[in-house]
C-alpha positions as CSV (number, residue, x, y, z in Angstrom):
1,M,78.2,19.6,0.5
2,N,80.6,22.6,1.3
3,P,83.3,22.6,-1.9
4,Q,85.9,22.9,1.3
5,A,85.3,19.5,2.8
6,G,88.4,17.2,3.0
7,R,90.6,20.0,2.3
8,P,94.4,19.1,3.7
9,T,95.4,20.9,6.8
10,D,99.2,20.1,6.1
11,I,100.0,21.5,3.0
12,P,103.6,22.9,2.8
13,A,105.2,26.0,1.8
14,D,105.4,24.6,-1.8
15,G,101.6,23.7,-2.2
16,S,102.2,20.4,-3.3
17,N,101.1,18.4,-0.1
18,G,103.3,15.5,-1.1
19,L,101.1,14.7,-4.1
20,F,102.8,15.9,-7.0
21,E,105.8,17.8,-8.3
22,L,105.4,21.3,-8.1
23,P,108.6,23.8,-9.3
24,A,109.7,26.4,-6.7
25,E,109.2,29.2,-9.5
26,L,105.4,28.1,-10.1
27,A,104.1,28.1,-6.7
28,I,101.5,30.3,-6.2
29,D,99.3,32.0,-3.7
30,T,96.2,29.8,-3.7
31,D,94.3,31.9,-1.9
32,V,95.0,34.6,-3.6
33,A,94.4,32.3,-6.2
34,R,91.0,31.4,-5.3
35,R,90.1,34.7,-4.8
36,V,90.5,35.9,-7.5
37,I,89.2,33.0,-9.9
38,V,86.0,32.8,-8.0
39,G,85.2,36.8,-8.1
40,F,85.9,36.4,-11.6
41,I,83.5,34.0,-12.0
42,R,81.2,35.7,-10.7
43,N,81.4,38.9,-12.5
44,Q,81.7,37.0,-15.9
45,L,78.1,35.3,-15.0
46,R,77.0,38.8,-13.9
47,Q,78.0,40.5,-16.8
48,A,76.2,38.0,-19.1
49,G,72.8,38.2,-17.2
50,F,73.5,34.8,-16.0
51,D,72.8,33.1,-12.5
52,R,73.5,29.3,-13.7
53,A,76.7,27.4,-14.9
54,L,77.5,23.9,-17.0
55,V,80.7,22.2,-16.4
56,G,82.0,19.3,-18.4
57,L,83.2,17.0,-16.3
58,S,86.0,14.5,-17.6
59,G,86.7,12.8,-14.0
60,G,90.2,14.6,-14.7
61,I,91.9,17.6,-12.3
62,D,91.5,20.4,-14.8
63,S,87.5,20.1,-14.9
64,A,87.5,19.0,-11.2
65,L,89.1,22.0,-9.9
66,V,86.7,24.2,-12.0
67,A,83.2,22.3,-10.4
68,Y,85.1,23.0,-7.4
69,L,85.8,26.9,-7.8
70,V,82.3,27.5,-9.6
71,A,80.5,25.8,-6.5
72,D,82.4,28.3,-4.7
73,A,81.1,31.1,-6.8
74,I,77.5,30.3,-7.0
75,K,75.2,28.0,-5.0
76,P,76.1,24.0,-5.7
77,E,72.5,23.7,-7.0
78,L,73.5,26.7,-9.7
79,L,76.0,24.5,-11.1
80,L,75.1,21.4,-13.5
81,C,77.9,18.7,-14.1
82,V,77.9,17.0,-17.3
83,S,79.9,13.5,-17.7
84,M,80.4,12.7,-21.2
85,P,81.8,9.3,-21.5
86,Y,82.2,7.2,-25.1
87,R,82.1,3.8,-24.8
88,T,86.3,3.1,-24.7
89,S,86.9,5.8,-21.6
90,S,88.0,4.6,-18.6
91,P,85.5,3.5,-15.5
92,E,88.2,5.4,-13.3
93,S,87.3,8.7,-15.1
94,V,83.4,7.9,-14.8
95,E,84.0,7.2,-11.3
96,H,86.1,10.4,-10.5
97,A,83.3,12.5,-12.0
98,R,80.8,11.2,-9.9
99,M,83.0,11.3,-6.8
100,V,83.3,15.5,-7.6
101,V,79.1,15.7,-8.0
102,D,78.4,13.7,-4.4
103,R,81.2,15.8,-2.8
104,L,79.9,19.2,-4.1
105,G,76.4,18.4,-3.9
106,C,75.5,19.7,-7.7
107,S,73.3,19.0,-10.1
108,S,74.9,16.3,-12.7
109,E,73.9,14.5,-15.8
110,V,75.5,11.5,-17.6
111,V,75.3,11.4,-21.8
112,D,76.9,8.5,-23.6
113,I,78.3,10.3,-26.4
114,S,78.9,6.5,-28.1
115,P,76.3,6.9,-30.5
116,M,77.1,10.2,-31.7
117,V,80.7,9.4,-32.4
118,D,79.8,5.8,-33.6
119,G,77.5,7.1,-35.8
120,Y,80.4,9.1,-37.3
121,F,83.2,6.7,-37.5
122,G,81.1,3.5,-37.7
123,A,81.7,0.7,-35.6
124,D,81.9,-3.0,-35.2
125,G,83.1,-2.8,-39.0
126,A,79.7,-0.9,-40.0
127,A,80.4,2.5,-41.8
128,G,79.0,5.3,-40.2
129,A,78.0,8.7,-41.9
130,G,81.9,9.6,-42.1
131,G,83.3,6.7,-43.8
132,L,84.9,3.6,-41.4
133,D,86.7,4.5,-38.5
134,A,89.6,7.1,-38.4
135,A,92.7,7.1,-36.6
136,P,92.7,8.0,-33.2
137,L,93.5,11.6,-33.0
138,R,90.9,12.1,-35.7
139,R,88.6,10.1,-33.4
140,G,89.6,12.2,-30.2
141,N,88.9,15.6,-32.1
142,F,85.4,14.4,-32.9
143,M,84.6,13.1,-29.6
144,A,85.9,16.6,-27.8
145,R,83.5,18.4,-30.4
146,Q,80.7,16.1,-29.8
147,R,81.1,17.0,-25.8
148,M,80.5,20.9,-26.3
149,C,77.4,20.0,-29.0
150,V,75.7,18.2,-25.5
151,L,77.1,21.1,-23.3
152,Y,76.1,23.8,-25.2
153,D,72.8,22.0,-25.9
154,R,72.2,21.5,-22.4
155,S,73.1,24.8,-21.5
156,V,70.1,25.8,-23.3
157,T,67.6,23.8,-20.9
158,W,70.0,24.5,-18.4
159,G,70.1,28.3,-18.8
160,G,73.3,28.7,-17.6
161,L,76.6,29.3,-19.1
162,V,79.5,27.1,-20.4
163,V,82.6,27.0,-18.2
164,G,85.8,26.3,-19.8
165,T,88.4,23.8,-18.0
166,G,91.8,24.5,-20.2
167,N,94.8,25.1,-18.2
168,K,97.7,27.3,-19.6
169,T,100.0,24.8,-20.3
170,E,97.8,22.7,-23.1
171,S,97.0,26.2,-24.6
172,L,100.1,27.2,-25.1
173,I,101.3,23.8,-27.0
174,G,97.9,23.5,-28.8
175,Y,97.0,21.0,-26.6
176,T,93.4,21.3,-27.4
177,T,90.4,21.0,-29.7
178,L,89.2,23.9,-31.6
179,F,85.4,23.8,-31.0
180,G,86.2,21.5,-28.7
181,D,87.4,21.4,-25.1
182,S,88.2,24.8,-25.9
183,A,85.4,26.0,-26.4
184,C,83.3,27.8,-23.7
185,A,82.2,31.4,-22.3
186,F,84.8,31.8,-20.4
187,N,87.6,30.1,-18.8
188,P,88.9,30.3,-14.9
189,I,92.1,28.4,-14.9
190,G,93.1,29.5,-18.6
191,D,96.1,31.4,-16.7
192,L,97.5,28.7,-14.3
193,Y,100.0,26.4,-15.6
194,K,99.6,22.8,-15.2
195,S,101.7,22.3,-11.8
196,Q,99.8,25.4,-10.6
197,V,96.4,23.5,-11.2
198,R,97.2,20.8,-9.1
199,Q,98.5,23.0,-6.5
200,L,95.2,24.8,-6.5
201,A,93.2,21.3,-6.7
202,A,95.0,20.3,-3.1
203,A,94.0,23.7,-1.6
204,V,90.5,23.7,-2.2
205,G,89.6,19.9,-1.8
206,V,89.9,18.2,-4.8
207,P,89.9,14.6,-4.4
208,E,93.6,12.8,-4.0
209,E,92.6,9.7,-6.0
210,I,92.3,12.9,-9.1
211,I,95.4,14.7,-8.1
212,R,97.7,12.0,-8.1
213,K,96.6,10.3,-11.0
214,A,98.5,10.7,-14.7
215,P,96.7,13.0,-16.7
216,S,94.8,12.1,-19.5
217,A,92.3,13.5,-22.6
218,D,91.0,9.5,-22.2
219,L,91.7,9.6,-26.1
220,W,92.1,6.0,-26.0
221,P,92.7,3.3,-23.5
222,G,95.6,3.6,-21.8
223,Q,96.5,7.3,-23.2
224,T,98.5,9.3,-21.1
225,D,98.9,13.2,-21.8
226,E,102.7,13.4,-20.5
227,S,103.5,10.2,-22.7
228,E,102.0,11.3,-26.0
229,A,103.8,14.5,-25.8
230,G,106.9,13.0,-24.2
231,F,107.2,15.7,-21.4
232,T,106.7,15.8,-18.3
233,Y,104.4,18.6,-17.0
234,P,106.6,20.0,-14.1
235,A,109.7,20.2,-16.7
236,L,107.2,21.9,-19.3
237,D,106.0,24.2,-16.9
238,R,108.9,25.8,-15.9
239,L,110.2,25.6,-19.6
240,L,107.0,27.8,-20.3
241,F,107.2,30.0,-17.5
242,W,110.9,31.3,-18.2
243,M,109.8,31.6,-22.2
244,I,106.7,33.2,-21.9
245,D,106.6,34.7,-18.9
246,K,109.6,35.5,-17.9
247,R,110.5,36.4,-21.9
248,R,114.1,34.6,-21.8
249,D,115.6,34.1,-25.0
250,D,117.5,31.2,-26.4
251,E,120.9,31.7,-25.2
252,E,119.6,32.6,-21.6
253,L,117.2,29.2,-21.7
254,L,120.2,26.9,-22.7
255,A,121.9,28.5,-19.6
256,M,119.3,27.8,-17.4
257,G,119.9,24.0,-18.1
258,F,117.4,23.7,-20.8
259,D,118.5,21.4,-24.3
260,V,118.2,23.3,-27.5
261,A,116.4,20.5,-28.5
262,T,113.6,20.5,-26.4
263,V,113.5,24.3,-26.5
264,D,113.0,24.6,-30.1
265,R,110.7,22.1,-29.9
266,V,108.4,23.8,-27.8
267,K,108.8,27.1,-29.6
268,R,107.8,26.0,-32.4
269,M,104.8,24.4,-30.7
270,V,103.6,27.6,-29.4
271,A,104.2,29.4,-32.6
272,V,102.5,26.9,-34.7
273,S,99.6,26.9,-32.5
274,E,99.2,30.4,-32.0
275,F,96.0,29.9,-34.7
276,K,94.0,28.0,-31.7
277,R,94.0,30.8,-29.0
278,Q,93.2,33.6,-31.0
279,V,89.5,34.5,-32.5
280,P,88.6,34.1,-36.0
281,P,90.3,37.6,-37.8
282,V,87.4,39.8,-39.7
283,A,88.3,41.3,-42.8
284,K,87.5,45.0,-42.3
285,L,85.8,46.9,-44.4
286,G,83.3,48.9,-42.6
287,P,83.9,51.8,-39.9
288,R,83.1,50.0,-37.3
289,T,83.8,46.0,-37.2
290,T,82.4,43.2,-34.7
291,G,85.2,42.2,-32.5
292,V,87.8,45.3,-33.7
293,D,86.1,48.4,-33.1
294,Y,82.9,47.7,-31.9
295,L,83.1,46.3,-28.5
296,Y,81.3,46.5,-25.4
297,P,81.1,44.9,-22.1
298,R,79.0,41.0,-21.9
299,R,76.2,43.3,-20.3
300,R,75.3,46.5,-21.7
301,P,72.0,48.6,-21.6
302,G,69.4,46.4,-23.0
303,S,70.7,43.0,-22.3
304,A,68.6,42.2,-19.3
305,R,67.3,38.3,-19.8
306,R,64.2,38.6,-17.0
């Protein structure tokens, strides 16, 4: 099915289409963004010598948008969307993931990760390999890493690259799991704030049900990102935009109406999560160190896979 199907025809100037709040300074030209990202996806696959891709489809807006963009960049039949619910996952998430697959006409699989997670943390009073149960956040991080284990295993049989689905907002505040949802071969939406993800999703035709619902990592029943973090995405995106993109200092931010407690908290969240945004440092001993001064494009002579 054409990824354009269902695209709204009455998107207003701010791109919100009445579906969500979009701060004026965060509005983007969705045609340009789409063209750049689609070209980026094609180039990344070509440079690495692949023509297929995989996306972990959660039923949320980020992975839905990435699936639409990848399907736009390559033929839908070359995209595999993998849904990986846990036994407490919202039925709505599973339904929305299926909705995306049906509209795109791409290949899909459903892998229940409950036995994997319960095998480590236990269930129904029985201890697992890692003991008996755990705090929800610890279990949620483990779930994220198990999902990536599945995706990378499927990448072998599918013969494609794993595409990331993390947005700029979550990356900046550290709302991501190392070697879990942050693991990927490349990330098409990593420079889009959540508000911009919503705008682009509306422009490419992601179902309204997905755009309207409260963002959630689905870590436990009823969990939502905004209630857990204590921010609304539009407010957080505005602060991050002026703090990071526009490099405003504390005094300027306060003059713009941001309160000191929020500015201090967000600055600390950005600072303490810096390690999540960088590749692991290497102790340099030799004259040419991989990842430091021994760097090549992904596609180099002799790298062809076929």
